[in-house]
C-alpha positions, 0 to 999 in steps of 0.5 A: 128059130129066131125068137121075137120079144112077145112078152111085155118087158115088165113080165120077162123072166128066166128061171133055173130049176135044178133037179138034184135027184135026176141030176138035171137042170131046166132053164125056162125063159121068156126073154128073147135075148136069152132064148136067141143066145141059147139057140145061137150057142147050139142048144135046142129047146126041150119045149117051146110055148106060143101065144097066138102062134108066135113062139114066146118062151122055151125050156132047155134041159141039161145034164147037171155036169154040163150046166157050169159051161152053159152059165159061163157063156154069158147067156144071162147077163143083163142088157 
C-alpha cells in the first residue's frame, strides 16, 4: 500500500496516544510521508480511513515495550 497526500498541507497531523493501562501506543497520522515510512519499515496499520475511496490516514498500534524502537527510526522527522 502506498499513501498519496490527500489531506491539505495545513491539516496534516500525527498523534501519539499512550494507553498506560493497556500498555499500548497508538500512532495516528494523515501525513503520507509518515504513513509510507511506517509501512516501508514493515509496520501494518490497524485501521485505514478513506476519503472518496482514497486512503488518507491510518492508525498503527504497538505494545509499549516496542515503542522506543519505532521512534528511533526517524519516522516523524520534519521534511
